[in-house]
N, C-alpha and C positions, 0 to 999 in steps of 0.2 A: 579476464574475466573473473566475476564470483560465480558461485552456485549457490541457487536460492533454494529452499524446500518451504511451503507456506503449510501454516495450518490453523485451526479455530474456527472454520467456516461452519454452516449450519442452519439450521430453520429455526426462525425466532417470529413473533408478532410483532407487527406495528406499534412501536415504542418503547421498543425491546432494546436490549443491548447486545455487544459482542467485540471481543478483541481474538483481532485477527495478528498470529505471529509469523516473521521470517525467519529462517536460522542462515546463516552467511557461510561458506568457507572458500577458500580462495584467496585472492587479491586481498591484500589488507584490509578488512572489512572496514576498520577507524579510520582508513583514507577514501571510504566510498561513501557519497552521496544513495541515500535511497530513495525510493519510493514507490506507492501503492497506485494502482490502475485497477481499472476494470472494464466489463465487455459483457452487455445483456444481449441477449438473443437477436439477433437481427440488425444490432446497432455496432457502430464503430467502438475500439476500446477508448475511454478514456479517463483524463488524469483525474487521480481520487487526491495523493497528498504527496510531498516530499520535503525531505529532512535533508540537511546538509552533514559533513562527517561529524562536526563538533558538535552538534545537535543546535547549532544556536540562530539558524535561521531554517523557516518552514515555509513553507507555500500548500494554499487549500484551494480549490474552485468555489465559486460562490455554491455551488450546489450541497456541498458538504460544510461549510465553515460554520463553526461554529455546535455541531454534532459530532464531528469527525477530528481523534487527536492523533497524530504521528509521533514517535517516541523510537528513543533507540538505546540498547545497552551494549556500550563496545563491548565488556568486558566479557559479554554473552556472545557477541558477535548476532545478537537478533534486532529486528526492528518490527515493531510493533502499531497494528493501527486499531484504536479504541474509539468502536462507531457507538456510539448512542442516539436515542431519539430515532430507530429505524424507520423508513416508510417501504410501502411496495415498490417503490422506482430504483432504490436500491439493490435491489436483486438484482446481480449476476455474478458471473466468475473472476473474483479476486486475483489479481498478480504483480506481488513483488518483483520491483527491479533495482539493477543499481548502476551508476554510471562513476564518471570523477567529477562530475558538477552537477550540484543540485538544480542549475539552471536547466540544463540538459535534460533531466525528469520531468520538472517542470514545465517544459516547450516539449516535450514528447519526440527532444531530437535524435536522431538516429545515433547519436551518442552513447544513447541507452544500451549497453551491451551485455548484460547478463536480466534472465527473466527465470521467474519462476514457473511449474509447471501447473500453477490457481488452484484456489479453492472455492468452493460455490458459496454461496450467501442467499439465502431466501428468506425473503419478508413477507408473510403473509397478513393479509387484514383481516 
């Protein structure tokens, strides 16, 4: 497993930007696929972005494609989520996650074996 700590959440106006960070320790970070999920009050957790261990493959759902960008710095054991053109419906707790397969993250498979504690993102209209 990987220990994950998110940061960078906060309050932003619609149309604004935020960058989330997730610092990892434990299993070799460079071998782990990483991803972001979010959960709004009263809703199920949903997939937001995934990146392969080498950063060669990324996945996004249509709801964030073109607005969000996932990236990673293996030298710093950190994964990022750049969020632009934020909308009120992006308001949620955002969670960082790790797995050995990027497909596992993109499909929200039980193989996702590591989760962060979450960081709140609130977008005001």
